[in-house]
All heavy atoms as TSV, in Angstrom:
chain	resi	resn	atom	element	x	y	z
A	1	MET	N	N	-24.450	-6.729	86.226
A	1	MET	CA	C	-24.613	-5.648	87.248
A	1	MET	C	C	-23.950	-6.149	88.513
A	1	MET	O	O	-24.180	-7.297	88.932
A	1	MET	CB	C	-26.150	-5.360	87.454
A	1	MET	CG	C	-26.158	-4.234	88.396
A	1	MET	SD	S	-28.030	-3.800	88.600
A	1	MET	CE	C	-28.356	-3.027	87.107
A	2	ASN	N	N	-23.221	-5.314	89.194
A	2	ASN	CA	C	-22.487	-5.631	90.483
A	2	ASN	C	C	-23.367	-5.226	91.649
A	2	ASN	O	O	-23.703	-4.115	91.739
A	2	ASN	CB	C	-21.145	-4.954	90.454
A	2	ASN	CG	C	-20.272	-5.484	91.595
A	2	ASN	OD1	O	-20.696	-6.197	92.417
A	2	ASN	ND2	N	-18.996	-4.896	91.670
A	3	ASP	N	N	-23.754	-6.190	92.444
A	3	ASP	CA	C	-24.641	-5.914	93.622
A	3	ASP	C	C	-23.785	-5.602	94.912
A	3	ASP	O	O	-24.318	-5.451	95.947
A	3	ASP	CB	C	-25.579	-7.074	93.905
A	3	ASP	CG	C	-26.578	-7.078	92.696
A	3	ASP	OD1	O	-26.885	-6.060	92.141
A	3	ASP	OD2	O	-27.093	-8.295	92.454
A	4	THR	N	N	-22.484	-5.613	94.803
A	4	THR	CA	C	-21.670	-5.472	95.965
A	4	THR	C	C	-21.474	-3.857	96.107
A	4	THR	O	O	-21.395	-3.160	95.109
A	4	THR	CB	C	-20.270	-6.131	95.862
A	4	THR	OG1	O	-19.619	-5.584	94.778
A	4	THR	CG2	C	-20.496	-7.553	95.774
A	5	THR	N	N	-21.420	-3.395	97.427
A	5	THR	CA	C	-21.249	-2.011	97.595
A	5	THR	C	C	-19.909	-1.847	98.367
A	5	THR	O	O	-19.621	-2.514	99.329
A	5	THR	CB	C	-22.344	-1.471	98.448
A	5	THR	OG1	O	-23.544	-1.643	97.848
A	5	THR	CG2	C	-22.128	-0.029	98.690
A	6	THR	N	N	-19.038	-0.986	97.877
A	6	THR	CA	C	-17.759	-0.677	98.553
A	6	THR	C	C	-18.148	0.385	99.662
A	6	THR	O	O	-18.816	1.384	99.288
A	6	THR	CB	C	-16.815	-0.082	97.609
A	6	THR	OG1	O	-16.640	-0.986	96.560
A	6	THR	CG2	C	-15.437	0.188	98.299
A	7	THR	N	N	-17.689	0.153	100.855
A	7	THR	CA	C	-17.978	1.045	102.053
A	7	THR	C	C	-16.679	1.470	102.723
A	7	THR	O	O	-15.619	0.817	102.605
A	7	THR	CB	C	-18.966	0.479	103.006
A	7	THR	OG1	O	-18.382	-0.711	103.478
A	7	THR	CG2	C	-20.220	0.134	102.252
A	8	LEU	N	N	-16.663	2.520	103.392
A	8	LEU	CA	C	-15.608	3.043	104.187
A	8	LEU	C	C	-16.196	3.139	105.674
A	8	LEU	O	O	-17.183	3.832	105.879
A	8	LEU	CB	C	-15.234	4.369	103.712
A	8	LEU	CG	C	-14.028	5.155	104.597
A	8	LEU	CD1	C	-12.781	4.315	104.632
A	8	LEU	CD2	C	-13.897	6.481	103.996
A	9	ALA	N	N	-15.488	2.470	106.602
A	9	ALA	CA	C	-15.939	2.518	107.997
A	9	ALA	C	C	-15.121	3.648	108.689
A	9	ALA	O	O	-13.850	3.550	108.712
A	9	ALA	CB	C	-15.691	1.219	108.601
A	10	ILE	N	N	-15.738	4.647	109.326
A	10	ILE	CA	C	-15.144	5.637	110.108
A	10	ILE	C	C	-15.818	5.648	111.500
A	10	ILE	O	O	-17.017	6.043	111.544
A	10	ILE	CB	C	-15.145	7.047	109.479
A	10	ILE	CG1	C	-14.574	6.945	108.075
A	10	ILE	CG2	C	-14.680	8.089	110.351
A	10	ILE	CD1	C	-14.758	8.251	107.253
A	11	GLY	N	N	-15.126	5.185	112.485
A	11	GLY	CA	C	-15.739	5.089	113.754
A	11	GLY	C	C	-16.902	4.165	113.752
A	11	GLY	O	O	-16.781	2.945	113.321
A	12	HIS	N	N	-18.056	4.573	114.119
A	12	HIS	CA	C	-19.359	3.799	114.139
A	12	HIS	C	C	-20.194	3.979	112.850
A	12	HIS	O	O	-21.218	3.485	112.750
A	12	HIS	CB	C	-20.214	4.151	115.391
A	12	HIS	CG	C	-19.529	3.771	116.685
A	12	HIS	ND1	N	-18.141	3.792	116.852
A	12	HIS	CD2	C	-20.121	3.382	117.789
A	12	HIS	CE1	C	-17.826	3.407	118.157
A	12	HIS	NE2	N	-19.044	3.201	118.673
A	13	ARG	N	N	-19.576	4.818	111.916
A	13	ARG	CA	C	-20.351	5.084	110.660
A	13	ARG	C	C	-19.794	4.287	109.482
A	13	ARG	O	O	-18.629	4.123	109.480
A	13	ARG	CB	C	-20.256	6.566	110.401
A	13	ARG	CG	C	-21.085	7.481	111.312
A	13	ARG	CD	C	-20.884	8.905	111.027
A	13	ARG	NE	N	-21.582	9.117	109.730
A	13	ARG	CZ	C	-21.452	10.292	109.056
A	13	ARG	NH1	N	-20.745	11.224	109.460
A	13	ARG	NH2	N	-22.049	10.411	107.835
A	14	THR	N	N	-20.600	3.847	108.673
A	14	THR	CA	C	-20.259	3.136	107.408
A	14	THR	C	C	-20.805	4.055	106.200
A	14	THR	O	O	-21.950	4.414	106.152
A	14	THR	CB	C	-20.827	1.812	107.316
A	14	THR	OG1	O	-20.380	1.020	108.394
A	14	THR	CG2	C	-20.432	1.130	106.032
A	15	ILE	N	N	-19.846	4.471	105.327
A	15	ILE	CA	C	-20.233	5.351	104.272
A	15	ILE	C	C	-20.022	4.628	102.934
A	15	ILE	O	O	-18.958	4.082	102.705
A	15	ILE	CB	C	-19.267	6.582	104.265
A	15	ILE	CG1	C	-19.334	7.312	105.587
A	15	ILE	CG2	C	-19.604	7.464	103.145
A	15	ILE	CD1	C	-18.376	8.366	105.783
A	16	PRO	N	N	-21.151	4.532	102.177
A	16	PRO	CA	C	-21.006	3.786	100.819
A	16	PRO	C	C	-20.183	4.752	99.876
A	16	PRO	O	O	-20.290	5.819	99.796
A	16	PRO	CB	C	-22.434	3.718	100.352
A	16	PRO	CG	C	-23.199	4.802	101.101
A	16	PRO	CD	C	-22.462	4.925	102.409
A	17	LEU	N	N	-19.373	4.052	99.157
A	17	LEU	CA	C	-18.465	4.731	98.244
A	17	LEU	C	C	-18.854	4.619	96.797
A	17	LEU	O	O	-18.227	5.159	95.937
A	17	LEU	CB	C	-16.924	4.200	98.426
A	17	LEU	CG	C	-16.323	4.557	99.750
A	17	LEU	CD1	C	-14.915	3.929	99.765
A	17	LEU	CD2	C	-16.331	5.968	100.083
A	18	ASP	N	N	-19.789	3.778	96.442
A	18	ASP	CA	C	-20.187	3.598	95.091
A	18	ASP	C	C	-20.987	4.838	94.632
A	18	ASP	O	O	-21.855	5.394	95.343
A	18	ASP	CB	C	-21.089	2.393	94.960
A	18	ASP	CG	C	-20.403	1.158	95.186
A	18	ASP	OD1	O	-19.080	1.117	94.955
A	18	ASP	OD2	O	-20.982	0.124	95.691
A	19	PRO	N	N	-20.715	5.340	93.451
A	19	PRO	CA	C	-21.392	6.509	92.980
A	19	PRO	C	C	-22.827	6.214	92.715
A	19	PRO	O	O	-23.105	5.066	92.312
A	19	PRO	CB	C	-20.677	6.849	91.615
A	19	PRO	CG	C	-19.975	5.679	91.178
A	19	PRO	CD	C	-19.736	4.875	92.483
A	20	PRO	N	N	-23.780	7.157	92.775
A	20	PRO	CA	C	-25.099	6.921	92.378
A	20	PRO	C	C	-25.241	6.608	90.990
A	20	PRO	O	O	-24.456	7.037	90.101
A	20	PRO	CB	C	-25.769	8.268	92.779
A	20	PRO	CG	C	-24.737	9.334	92.680
A	20	PRO	CD	C	-23.490	8.612	93.079
A	21	ARG	N	N	-26.253	5.790	90.569
A	21	ARG	CA	C	-26.530	5.426	89.178
A	21	ARG	C	C	-27.420	6.475	88.582
A	21	ARG	O	O	-28.423	6.821	89.208
A	21	ARG	CB	C	-27.186	3.990	89.199
A	21	ARG	CG	C	-26.358	2.943	89.703
A	21	ARG	CD	C	-27.087	1.565	89.601
A	21	ARG	NE	N	-26.408	0.664	90.451
A	21	ARG	CZ	C	-25.611	-0.359	89.906
A	21	ARG	NH1	N	-25.626	-0.453	88.591
A	21	ARG	NH2	N	-25.090	-1.193	90.683
A	22	PRO	N	N	-27.061	6.953	87.358
A	22	PRO	CA	C	-27.931	7.828	86.672
A	22	PRO	C	C	-29.357	7.153	86.304
A	22	PRO	O	O	-29.345	6.002	86.172
A	22	PRO	CB	C	-27.150	8.265	85.426
A	22	PRO	CG	C	-26.216	7.142	85.129
A	22	PRO	CD	C	-25.982	6.496	86.462
A	23	PRO	N	N	-30.331	7.925	86.089
A	23	PRO	CA	C	-31.553	7.315	85.687
A	23	PRO	C	C	-31.466	6.644	84.241
A	23	PRO	O	O	-30.603	7.121	83.384
A	23	PRO	CB	C	-32.609	8.509	85.652
A	23	PRO	CG	C	-31.653	9.729	85.603
A	23	PRO	CD	C	-30.412	9.369	86.220
A	24	ARG	N	N	-32.200	5.618	84.003
A	24	ARG	CA	C	-32.138	4.995	82.709
A	24	ARG	C	C	-32.718	5.965	81.676
A	24	ARG	O	O	-33.819	6.522	81.887
A	24	ARG	CB	C	-32.955	3.754	82.764
A	24	ARG	CG	C	-32.780	2.870	81.530
A	24	ARG	CD	C	-33.606	1.552	81.689
A	24	ARG	NE	N	-33.408	0.621	80.630
A	24	ARG	CZ	C	-33.866	0.821	79.427
A	24	ARG	NH1	N	-34.465	1.879	79.067
A	24	ARG	NH2	N	-33.625	-0.169	78.545
A	25	LYS	N	N	-31.971	6.022	80.540
A	25	LYS	CA	C	-32.401	6.859	79.423
A	25	LYS	C	C	-33.430	6.082	78.558
A	25	LYS	O	O	-33.137	4.908	78.334
A	25	LYS	CB	C	-31.273	7.367	78.600
A	25	LYS	CG	C	-30.448	8.386	79.362
A	25	LYS	CD	C	-29.265	8.792	78.453
A	25	LYS	CE	C	-28.429	9.821	79.194
A	25	LYS	NZ	N	-27.344	10.312	78.364
A	26	PRO	N	N	-34.465	6.594	78.092
A	26	PRO	CA	C	-35.390	5.905	77.290
A	26	PRO	C	C	-34.813	5.536	75.882
A	26	PRO	O	O	-33.875	6.314	75.350
A	26	PRO	CB	C	-36.592	6.888	77.088
A	26	PRO	CG	C	-36.027	8.213	77.305
A	26	PRO	CD	C	-34.866	8.000	78.292
A	27	ASP	N	N	-35.205	4.499	75.269
A	27	ASP	CA	C	-34.727	4.102	73.987
A	27	ASP	C	C	-35.263	5.193	72.960
A	27	ASP	O	O	-36.466	5.523	73.000
A	27	ASP	CB	C	-35.178	2.719	73.649
A	27	ASP	CG	C	-34.445	1.741	74.395
A	27	ASP	OD1	O	-33.338	1.858	74.824
A	27	ASP	OD2	O	-35.025	0.634	74.616
A	28	MET	N	N	-34.450	5.658	71.987
A	28	MET	CA	C	-34.890	6.588	71.005
A	28	MET	C	C	-34.435	6.103	69.669
A	28	MET	O	O	-33.524	5.329	69.586
A	28	MET	CB	C	-34.330	7.974	71.356
A	28	MET	CG	C	-34.557	8.494	72.761
A	28	MET	SD	S	-36.341	8.805	73.023
A	28	MET	CE	C	-36.373	10.444	72.436
A	29	LEU	N	N	-35.041	6.721	68.576
A	29	LEU	CA	C	-34.735	6.476	67.206
A	29	LEU	C	C	-34.320	7.745	66.647
A	29	LEU	O	O	-34.834	8.804	66.904
A	29	LEU	CB	C	-35.982	5.946	66.409
A	29	LEU	CG	C	-36.411	4.522	66.794
A	29	LEU	CD1	C	-37.692	4.210	66.128
A	29	LEU	CD2	C	-35.311	3.482	66.476
A	30	LEU	N	N	-33.302	7.741	65.768
A	30	LEU	CA	C	-32.814	8.834	64.934
A	30	LEU	C	C	-33.163	8.532	63.536
A	30	LEU	O	O	-32.552	7.623	62.920
A	30	LEU	CB	C	-31.329	9.098	65.113
A	30	LEU	CG	C	-30.756	10.213	64.330
A	30	LEU	CD1	C	-31.369	11.605	64.629
A	30	LEU	CD2	C	-29.309	10.295	64.447
A	31	TRP	N	N	-34.079	9.373	62.881
A	31	TRP	CA	C	-34.500	9.197	61.572
A	31	TRP	C	C	-33.608	10.127	60.671
A	31	TRP	O	O	-33.526	11.295	61.036
A	31	TRP	CB	C	-35.918	9.581	61.333
A	31	TRP	CG	C	-36.885	8.618	62.119
A	31	TRP	CD1	C	-37.177	8.802	63.401
A	31	TRP	CD2	C	-37.414	7.393	61.684
A	31	TRP	NE1	N	-38.072	7.726	63.867
A	31	TRP	CE2	C	-38.198	6.989	62.807
A	31	TRP	CE3	C	-37.409	6.642	60.505
A	31	TRP	CZ2	C	-38.903	5.703	62.752
A	31	TRP	CZ3	C	-38.235	5.521	60.496
A	31	TRP	CH2	C	-38.914	5.008	61.534
A	32	ILE	N	N	-32.976	9.641	59.585
A	32	ILE	CA	C	-32.147	10.485	58.713
A	32	ILE	C	C	-32.624	10.393	57.308
A	32	ILE	O	O	-33.022	9.405	56.832
A	32	ILE	CB	C	-30.674	9.953	58.801
A	32	ILE	CG1	C	-30.172	9.984	60.200
A	32	ILE	CG2	C	-29.782	10.784	57.819
A	32	ILE	CD1	C	-28.761	9.455	60.362
A	33	ASP	N	N	-32.864	11.631	56.733
A	33	ASP	CA	C	-33.396	11.727	55.435
A	33	ASP	C	C	-32.388	12.621	54.651
A	33	ASP	O	O	-31.884	13.534	55.009
A	33	ASP	CB	C	-34.687	12.463	55.398
A	33	ASP	CG	C	-35.222	12.775	53.996
A	33	ASP	OD1	O	-35.101	11.860	53.121
A	33	ASP	OD2	O	-35.683	13.875	53.677
A	34	THR	N	N	-31.951	12.156	53.455
A	34	THR	CA	C	-30.950	12.820	52.584
A	34	THR	C	C	-31.661	13.127	51.290
A	34	THR	O	O	-32.312	12.404	50.686
A	34	THR	CB	C	-29.730	12.059	52.366
A	34	THR	OG1	O	-30.058	10.840	51.767
A	34	THR	CG2	C	-28.973	11.744	53.666
A	35	GLU	N	N	-31.240	14.307	50.833
A	35	GLU	CA	C	-31.632	14.782	49.457
A	35	GLU	C	C	-30.331	14.903	48.619
A	35	GLU	O	O	-29.396	15.607	49.065
A	35	GLU	CB	C	-32.340	16.090	49.539
A	35	GLU	CG	C	-33.574	16.125	50.305
A	35	GLU	CD	C	-34.764	15.189	49.730
A	35	GLU	OE1	O	-34.791	15.085	48.515
A	35	GLU	OE2	O	-35.504	14.708	50.525
A	36	THR	N	N	-30.319	14.322	47.489
A	36	THR	CA	C	-29.082	14.262	46.604
A	36	THR	C	C	-29.586	14.648	45.126
A	36	THR	O	O	-30.772	14.678	44.783
A	36	THR	CB	C	-28.464	12.963	46.587
A	36	THR	OG1	O	-29.279	11.942	45.986
A	36	THR	CG2	C	-27.961	12.565	47.941
A	37	THR	N	N	-28.504	14.859	44.300
A	37	THR	CA	C	-28.835	15.224	42.887
A	37	THR	C	C	-28.993	13.941	42.058
A	37	THR	O	O	-29.208	14.059	40.850
A	37	THR	CB	C	-27.738	16.092	42.256
A	37	THR	OG1	O	-26.486	15.436	42.398
A	37	THR	CG2	C	-27.615	17.453	43.055
A	38	GLY	N	N	-28.813	12.774	42.647
A	38	GLY	CA	C	-28.999	11.590	42.018
A	38	GLY	C	C	-28.526	10.393	42.801
A	38	GLY	O	O	-28.350	10.523	44.012
A	39	LEU	N	N	-28.370	9.196	42.213
A	39	LEU	CA	C	-28.042	7.989	43.000
A	39	LEU	C	C	-26.625	7.666	42.889
A	39	LEU	O	O	-26.163	6.705	43.717
A	39	LEU	CB	C	-28.932	6.890	42.537
A	39	LEU	CG	C	-30.412	7.088	42.789
A	39	LEU	CD1	C	-31.242	5.940	42.151
A	39	LEU	CD2	C	-30.805	7.204	44.237
A	40	ASP	N	N	-25.830	8.162	41.976
A	40	ASP	CA	C	-24.428	7.755	41.852
A	40	ASP	C	C	-23.475	8.533	42.866
A	40	ASP	O	O	-23.440	9.847	42.764
A	40	ASP	CB	C	-23.978	8.113	40.431
A	40	ASP	CG	C	-22.565	7.538	40.144
A	40	ASP	OD1	O	-21.855	7.151	41.079
A	40	ASP	OD2	O	-22.127	7.736	38.968
A	41	PRO	N	N	-22.955	7.889	43.873
A	41	PRO	CA	C	-22.242	8.533	44.861
A	41	PRO	C	C	-20.953	9.136	44.317
A	41	PRO	O	O	-20.309	10.151	44.918
A	41	PRO	CB	C	-21.757	7.604	45.885
A	41	PRO	CG	C	-21.978	6.169	45.139
A	41	PRO	CD	C	-23.003	6.469	44.095
A	42	TYR	N	N	-20.500	8.868	43.062
A	42	TYR	CA	C	-19.196	9.399	42.571
A	42	TYR	C	C	-19.535	10.659	41.668
A	42	TYR	O	O	-18.716	11.434	41.433
A	42	TYR	CB	C	-18.456	8.390	41.713
A	42	TYR	CG	C	-18.066	7.228	42.600
A	42	TYR	CD1	C	-18.740	6.006	42.486
A	42	TYR	CD2	C	-17.070	7.323	43.553
A	42	TYR	CE1	C	-18.435	4.969	43.324
A	42	TYR	CE2	C	-16.692	6.197	44.297
A	42	TYR	CZ	C	-17.350	4.990	44.215
A	42	TYR	OH	O	-16.950	4.083	44.981
A	43	GLN	N	N	-20.733	10.812	41.126
A	43	GLN	CA	C	-21.138	11.857	40.256
A	43	GLN	C	C	-22.057	12.802	40.945
A	43	GLN	O	O	-22.162	13.989	40.519
A	43	GLN	CB	C	-21.774	11.310	39.005
A	43	GLN	CG	C	-20.879	10.419	38.154
A	43	GLN	CD	C	-19.626	11.222	37.663
A	43	GLN	OE1	O	-19.811	12.370	37.150
A	43	GLN	NE2	N	-18.525	10.655	37.608
A	44	CYS	N	N	-22.945	12.376	41.862
A	44	CYS	CA	C	-23.955	13.300	42.331
A	44	CYS	C	C	-23.628	13.947	43.638
A	44	CYS	O	O	-22.677	13.489	44.372
A	44	CYS	CB	C	-25.193	12.383	42.570
A	44	CYS	SG	S	-25.741	11.635	41.014
A	45	GLU	N	N	-24.278	14.989	43.970
A	45	GLU	CA	C	-23.915	15.809	45.247
A	45	GLU	C	C	-25.016	15.556	46.313
A	45	GLU	O	O	-26.218	15.457	45.958
A	45	GLU	CB	C	-23.692	17.200	44.853
A	45	GLU	CG	C	-22.551	17.495	43.958
A	45	GLU	CD	C	-22.397	18.933	43.655
A	45	GLU	OE1	O	-22.859	19.718	44.364
A	45	GLU	OE2	O	-21.779	19.282	42.700
A	46	LEU	N	N	-24.557	15.803	47.556
A	46	LEU	CA	C	-25.515	15.821	48.665
A	46	LEU	C	C	-26.015	17.228	48.884
A	46	LEU	O	O	-25.305	18.115	48.834
A	46	LEU	CB	C	-24.775	15.430	49.927
A	46	LEU	CG	C	-25.537	15.415	51.218
A	46	LEU	CD1	C	-26.557	14.258	51.215
A	46	LEU	CD2	C	-24.587	15.051	52.449
A	47	LEU	N	N	-27.284	17.415	48.790
A	47	LEU	CA	C	-27.979	18.664	48.882
A	47	LEU	C	C	-28.441	19.048	50.291
A	47	LEU	O	O	-28.315	20.214	50.721
A	47	LEU	CB	C	-29.135	18.760	47.915
A	47	LEU	CG	C	-28.773	18.599	46.411
A	47	LEU	CD1	C	-30.122	18.562	45.595
A	47	LEU	CD2	C	-27.953	19.654	45.950
A	48	GLU	N	N	-28.996	18.024	50.974
A	48	GLU	CA	C	-29.620	18.364	52.344
A	48	GLU	C	C	-29.684	17.081	53.162
A	48	GLU	O	O	-29.816	16.066	52.563
A	48	GLU	CB	C	-30.996	18.914	52.068
A	48	GLU	CG	C	-31.837	19.347	53.230
A	48	GLU	CD	C	-33.111	19.901	52.891
A	48	GLU	OE1	O	-33.552	19.884	51.775
A	48	GLU	OE2	O	-33.874	20.349	53.847
A	49	VAL	N	N	-29.608	17.292	54.412
A	49	VAL	CA	C	-29.702	16.295	55.425
A	49	VAL	C	C	-30.589	16.694	56.464
A	49	VAL	O	O	-30.487	17.711	57.030
A	49	VAL	CB	C	-28.385	15.866	56.086
A	49	VAL	CG1	C	-28.548	14.822	57.069
A	49	VAL	CG2	C	-27.379	15.373	55.035
A	50	GLY	N	N	-31.678	15.889	56.751
A	50	GLY	CA	C	-32.660	16.153	57.747
A	50	GLY	C	C	-32.665	15.063	58.922
A	50	GLY	O	O	-32.495	13.899	58.492
A	51	MET	N	N	-32.759	15.399	60.065
A	51	MET	CA	C	-32.888	14.386	61.109
A	51	MET	C	C	-34.015	14.721	62.127
A	51	MET	O	O	-34.305	15.876	62.397
A	51	MET	CB	C	-31.522	14.354	61.932
A	51	MET	CG	C	-30.366	13.941	61.089
A	51	MET	SD	S	-28.879	13.898	62.001
A	51	MET	CE	C	-28.226	15.557	61.611
A	52	GLN	N	N	-34.568	13.634	62.585
A	52	GLN	CA	C	-35.692	13.678	63.535
A	52	GLN	C	C	-35.469	12.659	64.679
A	52	GLN	O	O	-35.055	11.542	64.347
A	52	GLN	CB	C	-37.016	13.473	62.996
A	52	GLN	CG	C	-37.516	14.517	61.943
A	52	GLN	CD	C	-37.953	15.724	62.624
A	52	GLN	OE1	O	-38.576	15.690	63.776
A	52	GLN	NE2	N	-37.614	16.940	62.212
A	53	VAL	N	N	-35.598	13.050	65.930
A	53	VAL	CA	C	-35.561	12.054	66.950
A	53	VAL	C	C	-36.968	11.792	67.473
A	53	VAL	O	O	-37.804	12.636	67.633
A	53	VAL	CB	C	-34.731	12.691	68.213
A	53	VAL	CG1	C	-34.627	11.704	69.323
A	53	VAL	CG2	C	-33.313	12.995	67.697
A	54	THR	N	N	-37.224	10.440	67.578
A	54	THR	CA	C	-38.605	9.983	68.080
A	54	THR	C	C	-38.434	8.956	69.215
A	54	THR	O	O	-37.226	8.399	69.311
A	54	THR	CB	C	-39.479	9.421	66.954
A	54	THR	OG1	O	-38.849	8.152	66.526
A	54	THR	CG2	C	-39.634	10.486	65.826
A	55	ASP	N	N	-39.380	8.676	69.879
A	55	ASP	CA	C	-39.406	7.502	70.773
A	55	ASP	C	C	-39.581	6.275	69.947
A	55	ASP	O	O	-39.685	6.411	68.642
A	55	ASP	CB	C	-40.356	7.599	71.891
A	55	ASP	CG	C	-41.827	7.635	71.414
A	55	ASP	OD1	O	-42.154	7.257	70.214
A	55	ASP	OD2	O	-42.794	7.885	72.234
A	56	MET	N	N	-39.694	5.151	70.497
A	56	MET	CA	C	-39.781	3.834	69.818
A	56	MET	C	C	-41.177	3.684	69.150
A	56	MET	O	O	-41.188	2.835	68.249
A	56	MET	CB	C	-39.474	2.638	70.712
A	56	MET	CG	C	-38.070	2.643	71.365
A	56	MET	SD	S	-36.785	2.689	70.093
A	56	MET	CE	C	-36.893	1.053	69.565
A	57	THR	N	N	-42.096	4.572	69.394
A	57	THR	CA	C	-43.403	4.431	68.737
A	57	THR	C	C	-43.473	5.506	67.587
A	57	THR	O	O	-44.589	5.515	66.905
A	57	THR	CB	C	-44.537	4.688	69.739
A	57	THR	OG1	O	-44.521	5.943	70.238
A	57	THR	CG2	C	-44.473	3.610	70.821
A	58	GLY	N	N	-42.401	6.235	67.365
A	58	GLY	CA	C	-42.457	7.254	66.285
A	58	GLY	C	C	-42.984	8.594	66.711
A	58	GLY	O	O	-43.141	9.538	65.961
A	59	LYS	N	N	-43.220	8.749	68.099
A	59	LYS	CA	C	-43.699	10.104	68.588
A	59	LYS	C	C	-42.571	10.864	68.945
A	59	LYS	O	O	-41.512	10.351	69.493
A	59	LYS	CB	C	-44.661	9.941	69.797
A	59	LYS	CG	C	-45.942	9.274	69.479
A	59	LYS	CD	C	-46.770	9.028	70.553
A	59	LYS	CE	C	-48.061	8.364	70.285
A	59	LYS	NZ	N	-48.912	7.963	71.534
A	60	HIS	N	N	-42.627	12.257	68.753
A	60	HIS	CA	C	-41.568	13.192	69.049
A	60	HIS	C	C	-41.560	13.228	70.675
A	60	HIS	O	O	-42.557	13.204	71.351
A	60	HIS	CB	C	-41.843	14.591	68.486
A	60	HIS	CG	C	-41.615	14.661	67.103
A	60	HIS	ND1	N	-40.397	14.696	66.512
A	60	HIS	CD2	C	-42.505	14.458	66.093
A	60	HIS	CE1	C	-40.500	14.677	65.173
A	60	HIS	NE2	N	-41.736	14.574	64.861
A	61	PRO	N	N	-40.288	13.238	71.274
A	61	PRO	CA	C	-40.231	13.185	72.757
A	61	PRO	C	C	-40.828	14.428	73.407
A	61	PRO	O	O	-41.258	14.364	74.558
A	61	PRO	CB	C	-38.759	13.043	73.003
A	61	PRO	CG	C	-37.994	13.389	71.762
A	61	PRO	CD	C	-39.007	13.267	70.614
A	62	THR	N	N	-40.978	15.551	72.628
A	62	THR	CA	C	-41.578	16.707	73.288
A	62	THR	C	C	-43.132	16.792	73.039
A	62	THR	O	O	-43.692	17.688	73.582
A	62	THR	CB	C	-40.968	17.971	72.647
A	62	THR	OG1	O	-41.286	17.932	71.172
A	62	THR	CG2	C	-39.498	18.194	72.882
A	63	THR	N	N	-43.686	15.716	72.358
A	63	THR	CA	C	-45.120	15.658	72.228
A	63	THR	C	C	-45.758	15.277	73.555
A	63	THR	O	O	-45.435	14.331	74.135
A	63	THR	CB	C	-45.468	14.621	71.119
A	63	THR	OG1	O	-44.850	15.049	69.846
A	63	THR	CG2	C	-46.971	14.723	70.916
A	64	ALA	N	N	-46.673	16.123	73.885
A	64	ALA	CA	C	-47.406	15.750	75.171
A	64	ALA	C	C	-48.393	14.691	74.895
A	64	ALA	O	O	-49.062	14.690	73.937
A	64	ALA	CB	C	-48.201	17.028	75.576
A	65	SER	N	N	-48.417	13.675	75.773
A	65	SER	CA	C	-49.357	12.615	75.618
A	65	SER	C	C	-50.730	13.000	76.160
A	65	SER	O	O	-50.913	13.527	77.236
A	65	SER	CB	C	-48.885	11.334	76.374
A	65	SER	OG	O	-48.825	11.653	77.706
A	66	THR	N	N	-51.791	12.854	75.331
A	66	THR	CA	C	-53.169	13.314	75.660
A	66	THR	C	C	-54.104	12.101	75.378
A	66	THR	O	O	-53.878	11.231	74.652
A	66	THR	CB	C	-53.624	14.516	74.915
A	66	THR	OG1	O	-53.492	14.306	73.588
A	66	THR	CG2	C	-52.866	15.724	75.373
């Protein structure tokens, strides 16, 4: 992480030029489930793919904590 700030001096004012940092995003998990007609990838077909996003404890991010 760079702790230096680039500034521009105009008259008696100093203006920081570094862009603001976005808020840190929470770590998330993506769970993937597949349904197939069998286990042979050359003979069997993919039927369905399901995905769920959770936080690192397995809770859905939209679940209210109570």
